[in-house]
N, C-alpha and C positions, 0 to 999 in steps of 0.2 A: 897606180900609173902603169900603163902598158906601153911597151916599146912599139913605135909605129913601123919599125923596120922588121924586127925578128918576132914580135908578138909576145915576148916574155913579159910577165907582169909581177915578178917577185920584187917586193919593196927593197930588199937588200941589194938588188942588182944595180940600182941607180945611185949615182954619186953626183952631188952638186959640184959643178966645175966653174960656175960663174953666176953673177946676178946683176940685174940692172933694173931701172925704173923707166917707164915710158908712159906717154899720154895716149889714150884711145877714146874713141867716141862710142857711146852706147847707142847702137843703131838697131837693136832687136826690139820690135814692138812689144814683145812679152816681158821685157826688162822694165821694172818699175822706174828705173832711172833713164829711160829712153830719151835721147836728146841731150843728155848731160855728158860730161867728160869724166873719165877715170884716170887716176894715176895707178898703174899696175906695177906691183912688185913681181918681177919675173925671175925665176931660177932656170938656169940652163943645166939640164940633167944629162948625164952620160950613162948609157947602158953598158955595163961591164961585160955583157955577153957578146955584143956585136960592135960596140964603140959608137953607135949612133947617138947624136946629141939632139935633144928636143927641149922645147920650152914648157915650163909649168908655171902658170899664173898662181901665185901664192896669196896675194892680197890685192883687193881693188878698193880704192877710196874715191867716191863720187864727188864731183863738183859741178855746180850749175852752169858755169861759163868756162870757156877756154882760158880766159885771162886769170880766173881764180886758180885753175889747175896749174897753169904755167907758173904763177907766182909761188904756189906751194912747192912745186917741183924745184924751182930755182932756189928757194929758201933752204931746202934740205941739201941741195948740192953745195951751197956756200956755207952751210952750218948754222943758219939762223932760224931753223925750223924746230 
């Protein structure tokens, strides 16, 4: 990972300060899941050199429909997943 502000890329300079899940659409034609929806596990990383925060997508789980992805995301939020 390289900081987008200061350009430093030492792995030990980044600290995870937050995480969240979000839905996203695979809209890249080169992606084998193009047209599907992803649940992304996103980490917010902080550069210790300059303090800049940026996202790092750690895991992507594909789903064929928005309804399936939303149901899975909701089930993990309420603890039934």
